[in-house]
Backbone bond lengths (Angstrom), bond angles and torsions (degrees), N, CA, C in turn:
res aa  C-N    CA-C-N  psi(-1)  N-CA   C-N-CA  omega(-1)  CA-C   N-CA-C  phi
1 M - - - 1.466 - - 1.526 108.67 -
2 P 1.335 118.32 139.51 1.474 119.30 179.05 1.520 111.67 -60.32
3 L 1.323 115.62 150.23 1.453 120.59 176.89 1.525 109.37 -61.09
4 A 1.323 116.86 132.15 1.457 121.72 -179.40 1.524 110.60 -84.58
5 A 1.309 116.13 162.47 1.463 122.38 173.58 1.516 108.99 -98.86
6 T 1.320 116.49 135.02 1.465 120.31 179.12 1.522 111.25 -54.94
7 S 1.314 117.31 -42.18 1.468 119.97 -177.74 1.518 111.56 -59.87
8 D 1.329 117.85 -38.40 1.460 120.69 179.10 1.531 110.97 -65.61
9 L 1.334 116.94 -43.21 1.466 120.08 179.18 1.520 111.24 -64.44
10 I 1.326 116.40 -39.88 1.469 120.88 179.69 1.525 110.28 -66.95
11 D 1.315 117.15 -45.53 1.471 120.32 -179.02 1.526 110.62 -60.78
12 R 1.318 116.67 -41.94 1.459 119.72 -178.64 1.523 110.96 -68.94
13 A 1.331 117.55 -39.27 1.465 120.35 177.47 1.527 110.35 -63.10
14 A 1.323 116.03 -43.23 1.472 119.69 -179.52 1.524 111.10 -62.34
15 S 1.326 117.16 -41.17 1.459 119.83 -177.77 1.519 112.26 -70.67
16 S 1.340 117.54 -24.02 1.463 120.60 -179.74 1.519 112.94 -99.32
17 G 1.338 117.23 1.52 1.457 120.16 178.30 1.510 114.10 70.93
18 T 1.330 117.27 28.83 1.454 120.99 176.04 1.517 108.84 -123.78
19 A 1.317 116.11 -174.35 1.458 121.34 176.89 1.517 108.67 -126.16
20 V 1.325 115.69 151.99 1.455 120.82 174.87 1.530 107.79 -102.79
21 A 1.323 116.86 139.64 1.461 121.71 179.95 1.520 110.05 -85.10
22 A 1.326 115.01 140.45 1.456 122.34 174.00 1.524 106.94 -123.99
23 V 1.331 116.87 123.22 1.457 120.90 -170.41 1.520 109.71 -120.98
24 N 1.325 115.85 128.13 1.458 120.78 179.22 1.529 110.81 -74.54
25 V 1.325 114.94 134.29 1.459 120.71 -178.95 1.524 109.60 -121.55
26 I 1.330 115.45 145.09 1.461 121.68 -177.43 1.520 111.55 -121.83
27 T 1.327 116.46 -36.26 1.457 122.74 -176.91 1.527 110.20 -125.40
28 L 1.315 115.87 170.83 1.461 119.58 174.19 1.521 110.55 -61.82
29 E 1.341 116.98 -35.25 1.466 119.61 177.59 1.520 111.30 -61.54
30 H 1.346 117.81 -38.72 1.464 120.63 174.40 1.535 110.48 -58.37
31 I 1.318 116.07 -48.75 1.466 120.48 -176.85 1.523 110.66 -60.00
32 E 1.324 116.02 -49.74 1.463 119.97 -178.86 1.525 111.17 -62.00
33 A 1.330 117.09 -39.91 1.462 121.16 -178.61 1.527 110.89 -67.11
34 V 1.322 117.17 -43.87 1.466 120.24 -178.07 1.527 110.40 -64.36
35 V 1.311 117.07 -44.12 1.464 119.43 -179.55 1.523 110.56 -68.20
36 S 1.327 117.72 -40.86 1.475 119.83 176.94 1.521 110.94 -62.90
37 G 1.335 116.84 -40.64 1.456 120.51 178.02 1.515 112.13 -65.13
38 A 1.335 116.38 -38.66 1.468 120.08 177.22 1.516 111.14 -65.52
39 E 1.326 116.33 -39.01 1.469 119.59 177.26 1.527 110.71 -64.46
40 A 1.333 116.85 -41.04 1.463 119.68 179.20 1.523 111.39 -64.34
41 A 1.336 116.63 -33.90 1.467 121.38 179.40 1.527 112.13 -87.58
42 S 1.326 117.16 -6.75 1.469 122.31 -175.91 1.529 111.23 54.71
43 R 1.341 114.70 46.80 1.458 121.12 -177.69 1.516 110.58 -130.03
44 P 1.333 117.76 145.19 1.469 119.15 171.50 1.526 109.77 -68.63
45 V 1.312 116.27 163.86 1.458 119.50 -179.71 1.523 109.33 -153.04
46 I 1.329 115.30 153.30 1.461 122.29 175.24 1.522 107.88 -110.35
47 L 1.321 117.14 123.86 1.457 121.95 174.19 1.521 108.31 -87.85
48 Q 1.328 116.86 127.01 1.455 121.13 -176.71 1.530 110.51 -113.67
49 I 1.313 116.08 130.51 1.462 122.86 173.19 1.520 106.89 -113.09
50 S 1.310 117.01 118.60 1.462 120.62 -176.80 1.526 111.16 -88.50
51 E 1.313 115.05 161.61 1.462 119.83 174.38 1.530 110.45 -58.82
52 G 1.333 116.46 -37.75 1.458 119.91 177.67 1.521 111.98 -61.62
53 T 1.329 116.31 -38.40 1.469 119.75 177.38 1.522 110.64 -68.48
54 V 1.324 117.89 -38.09 1.463 120.24 176.57 1.531 109.86 -59.41
55 K 1.327 117.20 -41.88 1.470 120.12 177.07 1.525 110.31 -62.01
56 Y 1.328 116.60 -42.70 1.465 120.60 178.13 1.524 111.26 -62.08
57 R 1.318 117.41 -36.26 1.464 122.36 179.91 1.520 110.51 -85.04
58 L 1.335 115.89 37.03 1.468 123.65 174.38 1.528 112.84 63.25
59 G 1.338 115.40 28.56 1.452 119.85 176.58 1.504 115.09 79.85
60 R 1.346 117.36 10.11 1.465 120.53 -176.88 1.524 109.91 -111.62
61 L 1.310 116.22 123.77 1.459 121.72 176.04 1.525 111.56 -83.65
62 A 1.316 116.95 -37.93 1.459 121.51 -168.27 1.529 114.87 -59.17
63 P 1.352 121.09 -43.51 1.473 118.45 -175.84 1.527 113.56 -61.74
64 L 1.336 117.87 -47.15 1.459 119.50 -179.17 1.527 110.54 -70.24
65 A 1.333 116.65 -36.96 1.460 119.79 177.75 1.526 110.54 -63.26
66 A 1.334 117.09 -39.49 1.464 120.15 178.92 1.520 110.80 -63.92
67 A 1.336 116.52 -39.94 1.464 119.79 176.71 1.524 110.52 -63.23
68 A 1.328 116.31 -41.89 1.464 120.21 179.54 1.526 111.04 -63.06
69 V 1.322 117.03 -42.63 1.460 120.83 179.40 1.525 110.59 -62.75
70 A 1.348 116.61 -43.31 1.462 120.32 -178.88 1.523 111.50 -62.67
71 V 1.337 116.87 -44.21 1.465 120.55 179.39 1.530 110.08 -67.35
72 A 1.322 116.38 -40.10 1.470 120.48 -179.51 1.519 111.45 -62.27
73 R 1.310 117.36 -40.45 1.468 120.60 -177.19 1.534 112.09 -70.42
74 A 1.334 115.67 -20.97 1.465 119.23 177.04 1.523 112.61 -93.47
75 A 1.338 117.15 0.27 1.460 121.65 -174.16 1.519 112.09 -78.58
76 R 1.335 114.47 157.58 1.468 120.94 176.73 1.528 111.77 -95.38
77 V 1.330 116.64 1.70 1.459 121.93 175.13 1.521 108.21 -127.83
78 E 1.324 116.39 167.11 1.462 120.45 179.11 1.532 110.07 -75.11
79 V 1.314 115.56 135.78 1.460 122.27 -179.06 1.529 108.38 -134.62
80 A 1.326 116.00 130.55 1.465 122.08 175.86 1.526 109.05 -115.78
81 L 1.331 115.49 163.69 1.473 121.44 -177.26 1.524 109.49 -123.76
82 H 1.341 114.92 132.83 1.463 122.88 -171.19 1.527 109.58 -132.45
83 L 1.315 116.82 139.25 1.465 122.82 174.37 1.524 108.04 -99.33
84 D 1.335 116.65 120.46 1.461 121.11 -165.86 1.527 112.77 -110.26
85 H 1.336 115.27 146.40 1.471 123.77 172.63 1.521 112.45 50.43
86 V 1.330 115.22 58.13 1.458 121.01 179.80 1.528 109.86 -88.27
87 R 1.327 115.38 117.09 1.461 120.86 172.26 1.523 111.34 -104.27
88 N 1.311 117.09 -34.23 1.457 122.05 177.44 1.534 108.27 -88.14
89 L 1.315 116.27 101.52 1.464 120.02 -174.93 1.522 112.58 -66.74
90 D 1.330 117.54 -13.31 1.460 120.08 175.53 1.524 111.79 -65.91
91 L 1.329 117.07 -16.14 1.458 120.82 178.85 1.531 111.89 -76.59
92 L 1.315 117.60 -19.82 1.459 120.75 -172.94 1.533 114.45 -60.09
93 P 1.343 119.85 -44.22 1.475 118.23 -177.41 1.523 113.75 -56.99
94 A 1.333 117.95 -31.11 1.458 119.93 179.01 1.523 111.71 -65.51
95 A 1.341 116.67 -27.21 1.465 120.56 -177.00 1.518 111.84 -65.49
96 A 1.308 116.80 -34.49 1.458 120.60 -175.04 1.523 112.61 -65.64
97 D 1.314 117.32 -21.27 1.465 121.12 -176.74 1.522 113.00 -104.03
98 C 1.339 117.74 7.83 1.466 120.90 -171.41 1.522 114.10 -118.21
99 G 1.316 118.32 11.42 1.460 119.91 -178.59 1.511 113.69 82.10
100 I 1.317 117.57 7.86 1.463 121.97 -179.23 1.525 109.57 -80.18
101 S 1.336 115.85 129.68 1.465 119.76 -177.51 1.526 112.93 -110.11
102 S 1.343 117.44 -0.47 1.461 119.96 179.39 1.521 109.80 -155.41
103 V 1.335 114.90 151.63 1.462 120.99 177.36 1.517 109.16 -135.02
104 M 1.321 115.90 149.98 1.461 121.34 172.48 1.533 107.58 -112.87
105 I 1.339 115.64 117.56 1.454 121.87 179.83 1.523 108.59 -89.34
106 D 1.307 117.35 121.19 1.458 121.91 -174.84 1.525 110.08 -105.44
107 A 1.325 115.85 89.31 1.464 121.44 176.69 1.523 111.19 -120.32
108 A 1.341 116.49 16.36 1.462 120.53 -174.82 1.520 113.10 -66.93
109 H 1.344 116.80 -16.68 1.465 120.53 179.30 1.521 112.02 -79.95
110 L 1.328 117.46 -9.47 1.462 121.98 -176.61 1.526 111.18 -91.07
111 P 1.333 117.53 154.66 1.471 119.19 169.86 1.516 110.33 -54.22
112 Y 1.318 116.54 154.16 1.461 121.22 -168.81 1.519 113.39 -51.66
113 D 1.346 117.81 -50.40 1.462 119.52 -175.49 1.524 111.46 -63.05
114 Q 1.329 117.04 -38.70 1.464 120.13 178.07 1.529 110.77 -70.26
115 N 1.307 116.39 -37.80 1.459 121.67 176.06 1.533 109.14 -57.97
116 V 1.311 116.26 -49.93 1.459 120.72 -178.65 1.527 110.85 -60.91
117 A 1.330 116.88 -45.07 1.464 119.66 -177.01 1.523 111.29 -62.49
118 A 1.333 116.64 -46.04 1.467 120.34 -179.07 1.523 110.86 -66.77
119 T 1.328 115.99 -42.85 1.461 120.02 -177.70 1.525 110.82 -68.22
120 R 1.317 117.97 -42.04 1.468 120.67 179.30 1.525 110.64 -63.62
121 R 1.337 116.85 -41.63 1.458 119.55 178.48 1.526 111.11 -61.15
122 A 1.340 116.24 -45.07 1.466 120.67 179.92 1.523 111.55 -67.90
123 A 1.333 116.98 -40.11 1.467 120.50 179.64 1.531 110.83 -65.07
124 D 1.321 116.65 -39.75 1.467 119.57 177.59 1.524 110.11 -61.66
125 W 1.337 116.36 -43.32 1.470 119.13 178.03 1.529 110.19 -62.28
126 A 1.323 116.74 -45.91 1.460 120.89 -177.99 1.524 110.96 -59.23
127 H 1.317 116.71 -47.63 1.460 120.16 -177.82 1.531 111.50 -64.90
128 A 1.328 116.88 -34.39 1.460 120.10 178.01 1.525 111.95 -66.37
129 H 1.342 115.80 -21.17 1.464 120.84 -179.15 1.536 112.10 -109.30
130 G 1.331 116.51 16.17 1.460 120.60 177.10 1.505 113.98 69.86
131 I 1.333 117.41 27.88 1.466 122.33 -176.70 1.524 109.50 -112.59
132 W 1.319 116.03 135.22 1.467 125.35 -179.67 1.529 108.42 -76.82
133 A 1.345 117.91 137.70 1.464 122.14 -172.73 1.529 111.95 -118.33
134 E 1.307 115.41 127.87 1.466 123.92 176.66 1.531 108.26 -115.36
135 A 1.323 116.61 148.81 1.466 120.76 173.68 1.519 108.34 -143.28
136 E 1.336 115.56 177.47 1.458 120.50 -172.79 1.521 110.22 -131.77
137 L 1.334 115.28 141.85 1.454 120.56 176.70 1.517 108.30 -140.40
138 G 1.329 114.96 118.33 1.458 119.67 176.69 1.512 108.99 -105.94
139 E 1.315 116.91 -98.40 1.457 122.44 174.32 1.514 107.91 -110.56
140 V 1.315 117.25 125.54 1.457 119.46 -176.40 1.525 112.73 -94.89
141 S 1.323 118.45 -0.97 1.466 120.77 -173.02 1.522 110.92 -98.23
142 G 1.336 117.03 81.21 1.452 120.59 174.83 1.516 110.56 -72.80
143 K 1.318 117.19 160.24 1.464 122.08 -178.26 1.525 110.39 -106.37
144 D 1.329 115.55 143.97 1.459 122.29 173.53 1.526 111.71 54.28
145 G 1.326 116.07 40.02 1.446 120.09 177.73 1.508 114.90 78.66
146 Q 1.312 117.61 1.72 1.453 120.49 179.57 1.524 110.80 -81.96
147 G 1.320 115.20 164.36 1.452 119.62 175.92 1.506 110.87 -69.73
148 P 1.314 117.22 166.13 1.460 121.80 -179.22 1.517 111.23 -68.61
149 P 1.341 117.52 161.69 1.455 120.27 175.92 1.521 110.90 -62.00
150 D 1.330 116.07 157.71 1.452 120.66 177.10 1.520 109.59 -57.90
151 A 1.330 115.90 134.53 1.459 120.36 -178.27 1.516 112.53 -65.59
152 H 1.335 117.23 -16.28 1.461 121.01 179.42 1.530 112.50 -97.85
153 A 1.343 117.30 1.85 1.458 119.95 -178.32 1.531 110.16 -68.39
154 P 1.351 116.80 147.50 1.471 118.82 177.00 1.526 111.15 -54.36
155 G 1.307 115.92 131.13 1.456 120.48 178.86 1.508 115.13 86.34
156 A 1.353 118.72 -5.45 1.464 120.47 178.14 1.523 110.14 -63.02
157 R 1.311 116.67 143.03 1.459 122.00 -177.82 1.525 109.83 -139.96
158 T 1.320 116.23 144.55 1.455 121.94 174.31 1.519 108.71 -98.81
159 D 1.316 116.61 124.36 1.457 121.43 -179.08 1.528 109.72 -80.35
160 P 1.327 118.77 128.09 1.472 120.56 -176.86 1.516 114.16 -59.25
161 A 1.330 118.37 -41.65 1.456 120.22 -179.14 1.525 110.91 -66.43
162 Q 1.327 116.00 -42.29 1.458 119.34 177.54 1.524 111.14 -65.56
163 A 1.316 116.25 -36.71 1.458 120.28 179.36 1.524 110.94 -62.80
164 A 1.325 116.87 -43.86 1.459 120.40 179.44 1.523 111.20 -62.52
165 R 1.329 115.69 -42.06 1.465 120.02 177.95 1.534 110.52 -64.78
166 Y 1.302 116.72 -41.41 1.463 122.08 -177.87 1.529 111.40 -61.85
167 I 1.306 116.18 -41.18 1.466 120.57 179.57 1.529 110.38 -64.97
168 E 1.314 116.67 -40.99 1.460 120.05 177.66 1.520 110.66 -65.44
169 D 1.339 117.15 -39.79 1.463 121.57 -176.85 1.521 112.44 -71.29
170 T 1.323 117.59 -31.13 1.465 120.73 -172.98 1.519 114.35 -105.57
171 E 1.333 117.36 -22.17 1.471 123.81 -176.41 1.537 111.92 59.02
172 I 1.319 116.90 37.36 1.457 121.08 175.70 1.527 110.07 -74.97
173 D 1.344 114.91 163.73 1.458 121.09 -178.35 1.515 113.54 -96.06
174 A 1.341 117.96 -17.10 1.464 121.94 179.46 1.514 108.60 -156.67
175 L 1.326 115.74 152.39 1.464 121.05 -177.35 1.521 110.73 -126.42
176 A 1.325 115.52 124.17 1.462 121.17 172.22 1.520 108.27 -84.52
177 V 1.338 115.95 128.83 1.458 121.12 -172.23 1.523 111.34 -119.63
178 A 1.321 115.56 154.68 1.463 122.67 177.47 1.527 108.00 -100.57
179 V 1.326 116.67 105.49 1.472 121.71 -177.00 1.529 112.02 -136.71
180 V 1.345 117.20 14.58 1.457 120.07 -174.24 1.516 110.92 -104.46
181 S 1.347 116.12 128.44 1.455 121.59 169.24 1.517 107.30 -87.74
182 T 1.323 117.31 131.17 1.459 119.28 -172.64 1.521 112.11 -121.16
183 H 1.312 114.25 155.62 1.460 122.93 168.56 1.523 104.98 -124.64
184 A 1.346 116.25 70.92 1.461 123.68 -175.30 1.525 111.86 63.51
185 M 1.329 117.42 8.73 1.463 123.60 178.37 1.518 112.46 51.38
186 T 1.337 116.73 36.36 1.450 118.98 169.06 1.521 107.43 -68.82
187 P 1.344 118.18 156.89 1.465 119.89 -172.82 1.527 113.34 -53.04
188 G 1.335 115.56 129.05 1.451 120.66 173.79 1.504 116.07 79.89
189 T 1.358 118.72 11.71 1.455 119.38 -175.42 1.522 114.00 -108.30
190 G 1.323 118.54 -14.67 1.454 120.35 -177.72 1.520 111.63 -73.25
191 T 1.330 115.62 151.52 1.459 121.30 175.99 1.528 109.69 -135.02
192 I 1.317 116.10 148.17 1.462 122.29 179.40 1.523 109.61 -87.53
193 D 1.325 116.22 133.78 1.463 121.37 170.45 1.532 106.24 -78.35
194 R 1.319 116.25 92.97 1.465 120.94 -171.13 1.521 112.60 -69.50
195 D 1.316 116.50 -34.05 1.458 119.30 177.76 1.524 110.31 -63.46
196 L 1.328 117.24 -47.63 1.454 120.97 179.19 1.529 110.86 -63.34
197 L 1.312 117.37 -42.75 1.457 120.08 179.18 1.524 110.97 -60.34
198 G 1.317 116.69 -41.45 1.454 119.70 177.89 1.517 112.05 -62.17
199 R 1.334 117.18 -39.91 1.464 120.27 179.04 1.525 111.29 -68.84
200 L 1.322 116.48 -37.03 1.462 119.24 175.84 1.520 111.05 -64.90
201 R 1.313 116.30 -43.72 1.470 121.01 178.99 1.518 110.63 -58.32
202 D 1.320 117.10 -36.91 1.461 120.74 -177.55 1.526 112.71 -82.27
203 S 1.346 117.01 -14.66 1.466 120.74 -172.78 1.514 114.13 -100.40
204 V 1.337 117.09 -21.89 1.460 118.81 -174.16 1.527 110.22 -116.93
205 R 1.329 115.13 159.75 1.467 120.81 -173.59 1.523 112.53 -109.54
206 V 1.344 117.98 10.02 1.466 120.36 -179.04 1.520 109.40 -122.41
207 P 1.324 117.91 161.72 1.467 119.75 176.93 1.524 111.80 -60.74
208 L 1.326 115.30 147.71 1.459 121.78 179.04 1.518 109.87 -101.83
209 V 1.332 114.99 146.14 1.455 122.39 -176.54 1.523 108.83 -123.09
210 L 1.338 116.11 142.52 1.460 121.41 177.35 1.515 109.07 -115.45
211 H 1.320 115.97 118.54 1.459 121.65 176.53 1.525 109.88 -95.21
212 G 1.328 116.68 164.36 1.465 121.59 173.94 1.513 113.11 58.52
213 S 1.326 117.69 49.01 1.462 121.41 -170.91 1.519 114.22 -92.68
214 S 1.328 118.33 -2.80 1.459 120.27 -173.52 1.523 113.33 -65.42
215 G 1.335 118.51 -22.46 1.452 120.21 -179.34 1.512 114.60 -87.51
216 L 1.343 117.43 2.12 1.461 120.69 -177.49 1.521 111.23 -90.87
217 P 1.333 118.14 136.45 1.470 120.05 171.73 1.514 110.16 -70.34
218 D 1.321 116.19 164.72 1.466 120.59 -176.19 1.523 112.56 -56.74
219 S 1.329 116.95 -38.93 1.464 119.08 -178.19 1.521 111.61 -61.97
220 E 1.341 116.61 -34.44 1.460 119.72 179.37 1.526 111.55 -77.17
221 L 1.312 117.46 -32.75 1.461 119.93 173.37 1.525 110.15 -61.64
222 L 1.324 116.01 -42.75 1.461 120.49 177.15 1.525 111.27 -62.41
223 A 1.317 115.78 -43.05 1.461 119.74 179.97 1.522 110.97 -64.94
224 A 1.321 116.92 -36.96 1.463 120.15 177.87 1.523 110.63 -62.63
225 A 1.330 116.83 -46.67 1.463 120.53 179.47 1.527 110.88 -62.26
226 A 1.309 116.05 -41.50 1.459 120.00 -178.93 1.521 112.10 -70.36
227 G 1.323 116.03 -29.46 1.458 119.97 -176.49 1.504 114.82 -83.20
228 G 1.330 117.77 -3.65 1.458 119.53 176.54 1.513 115.08 125.40
229 I 1.332 118.49 -2.99 1.465 120.79 175.61 1.526 108.52 -76.08
230 T 1.311 116.69 126.93 1.464 121.32 -176.75 1.525 112.59 -107.86
231 K 1.308 117.84 -22.62 1.470 122.51 178.22 1.528 107.43 -130.07
232 I 1.329 116.46 124.27 1.466 121.43 -178.37 1.521 108.67 -118.06
233 N 1.333 115.96 120.87 1.454 121.68 -176.01 1.527 111.75 -92.88
234 F 1.326 115.41 139.64 1.453 122.41 176.25 1.529 109.28 -132.48
235 G 1.304 115.91 150.10 1.457 120.82 175.14 1.509 111.55 -159.77
236 T 1.331 115.94 -53.89 1.461 121.51 -175.39 1.515 112.42 -58.47
237 A 1.317 117.40 -39.80 1.469 120.34 -177.78 1.526 111.36 -58.46
238 L 1.324 116.25 -39.77 1.462 118.74 179.77 1.521 111.45 -72.54
239 N 1.321 116.08 -38.36 1.466 118.48 179.87 1.528 111.55 -65.90
240 I 1.320 116.69 -36.01 1.468 120.09 175.72 1.521 109.72 -65.25
241 A 1.331 117.10 -45.52 1.467 120.79 179.64 1.522 110.66 -60.15
242 M 1.307 116.87 -42.83 1.460 121.66 -179.88 1.523 111.21 -62.81
243 T 1.322 116.17 -49.90 1.461 120.56 -176.07 1.524 111.37 -65.22
244 Q 1.317 116.39 -42.98 1.463 119.40 179.45 1.522 111.58 -62.83
245 A 1.323 117.02 -40.06 1.466 120.00 179.88 1.524 111.20 -65.22
246 I 1.309 116.28 -41.17 1.465 119.49 178.89 1.522 110.93 -66.32
247 C 1.333 116.43 -44.58 1.467 120.02 -179.85 1.528 110.98 -62.34
248 T 1.319 116.65 -41.36 1.466 120.29 179.35 1.522 110.56 -62.71
249 R 1.313 116.79 -45.75 1.469 120.66 -179.21 1.525 110.79 -61.61
250 L 1.315 116.77 -46.04 1.461 119.86 -175.85 1.522 112.82 -74.39
251 S 1.338 117.02 -22.52 1.470 119.04 177.03 1.517 112.10 -79.86
252 N 1.342 116.37 -17.34 1.463 120.35 -176.73 1.520 113.92 -101.21
253 E 1.323 116.38 -8.46 1.461 118.09 178.03 1.523 109.09 -151.58
254 P 1.307 117.67 150.68 1.465 119.78 179.80 1.521 110.48 -61.44
255 P 1.318 117.61 136.74 1.458 118.78 178.42 1.520 110.65 -65.07
256 G 1.312 115.99 134.81 1.454 121.33 178.15 1.507 110.42 -110.79
257 G 1.304 116.27 -165.60 1.449 118.99 -178.08 1.509 113.97 -91.09
258 D 1.323 118.25 -5.06 1.465 121.55 -175.94 1.524 109.89 -107.25
259 P 1.326 118.32 114.80 1.467 120.15 -177.63 1.516 114.35 -79.03
260 R 1.329 118.26 -5.37 1.465 119.35 -171.81 1.517 113.28 -65.80
261 G 1.323 117.51 -28.36 1.460 119.61 179.41 1.511 112.14 -63.88
262 Y 1.349 116.40 -54.65 1.468 117.88 -177.24 1.523 111.94 -74.49
263 L 1.339 118.11 -28.26 1.457 118.98 175.79 1.523 111.40 -70.61
264 S 1.316 116.94 -33.10 1.471 120.18 174.89 1.518 110.83 -64.43
265 D 1.345 116.21 -43.87 1.470 119.55 176.16 1.523 110.58 -60.02
266 A 1.329 116.07 -41.60 1.460 120.37 -179.42 1.521 111.12 -64.05
267 R 1.314 116.81 -42.90 1.468 120.36 179.37 1.521 111.25 -63.74
268 T 1.326 116.60 -40.87 1.462 119.92 178.09 1.520 111.36 -63.22
269 A 1.331 117.03 -43.07 1.469 121.06 -179.88 1.521 110.88 -63.73
270 M 1.325 117.33 -40.02 1.461 120.48 178.72 1.529 111.59 -69.96
271 T 1.322 116.43 -33.33 1.467 119.42 175.73 1.522 110.92 -62.50
272 V 1.327 116.57 -46.01 1.461 121.11 178.68 1.525 110.43 -60.93
273 A 1.339 116.86 -43.87 1.469 120.76 179.64 1.523 111.07 -62.39
274 T 1.327 116.53 -41.75 1.463 120.06 179.63 1.523 111.88 -63.82
275 T 1.315 116.05 -45.29 1.469 119.87 -179.97 1.521 110.53 -58.59
276 R 1.319 116.47 -43.70 1.467 120.05 -178.89 1.523 110.86 -64.11
277 L 1.330 117.41 -45.64 1.455 120.56 -177.00 1.529 111.44 -65.95
278 L 1.329 117.32 -43.00 1.462 119.58 179.96 1.521 111.75 -67.95
279 S 1.313 116.71 -35.90 1.465 119.90 177.36 1.522 110.94 -67.66
280 A 1.341 116.46 -30.82 1.463 120.60 -176.69 1.520 112.86 -68.58
281 I 1.336 117.75 -23.79 1.465 119.18 -176.80 1.527 112.17 -109.20
282 A 1.330 116.18 17.96 1.460 119.72 -173.02 1.522 114.52 -93.93
283 A 1.327 118.93 -4.46 1.464 119.78 -175.85 1.528 111.01 -72.18
284 P 1.336 118.48 150.02 1.463 121.37 178.36 1.518 111.54 -69.84
285 V 1.311 115.44 157.33 1.454 121.38 -171.32 1.526 113.41 -60.76
286 D 1.327 119.18 -34.40 1.460 119.70 -173.71 1.532 112.19 -71.77
287 T 1.319 117.81 -7.64 1.463 119.68 177.15 1.520 112.27 -102.42
288 L 1.351 116.88 -0.23 1.452 117.80 -164.62 1.521 115.61 -104.34
289 W 1.306 117.78 -45.25 1.460 118.12 -167.36 1.527 112.07 -64.30
290 S 1.311 117.07 -18.54 1.451 120.19 177.23 1.521 113.51 -89.18
291 V 1.337 117.75 -0.41 1.458 121.07 179.97 1.519 110.11 -62.62
292 T 1.304 117.56 133.03 1.464 122.08 179.59 1.511 110.39 -99.14
293 P 1.349 117.91 154.42 1.460 119.44 -179.77 1.505 111.20 -62.48
């Protein structure tokens, strides 16, 4: 199947009142597991390669992106490719040659004016190259000249009025928002601030994105999709599944010289995790907003 565009998947999810899952990948096993899980769930998916993963892959985006493109083209569902959490804007030109159709510019740690300048510059570049641009806004009020708190910190919140202004200032295509109440984000403990999400949905004109979603129970994922979140990011859940599968395999048999046994277990575990997560956000909007925690 041809490589999909992130914007097309997002537009279709928004029109149907659902959300599309975006899953961070680090290895070929991640890529294969996510696509297999999406096929099992009969759902489209966005493969995300983060700047941190590019650093891990010896500073090269192209090899992992090429693997993602190859797996995506052989998939039975639509798959798009996204460059995630970019702080070093020098990485952007490589995206245009790798099949990537969207980028997330991560300047939320900067004071507001610097955040806007960096994000607008990156968004202008992205749009000139036919690439969809996402950015993030948590709390913009840093103290004593410092940058704002991390948008993923417990209690972080995105202000609707500031969000609307930010979108106008940067001309981004989607906004990642901080709307999760956390209890250390252990599995199944996060909750969505539904009132705030509703106000954000009513205040901004672009799709909303939820980062750090692995700690949310299914009911909260459903509520997020129903409340206006159109793209839901996952990563930690797969990494936990992978690590646990490898540890279990190696604790039950002496380690040998062939890694394919434990990597196969890891890929299977990540496939199961992906299928569950994608199935959890697939319900239509009219069944969701009334979901209770």
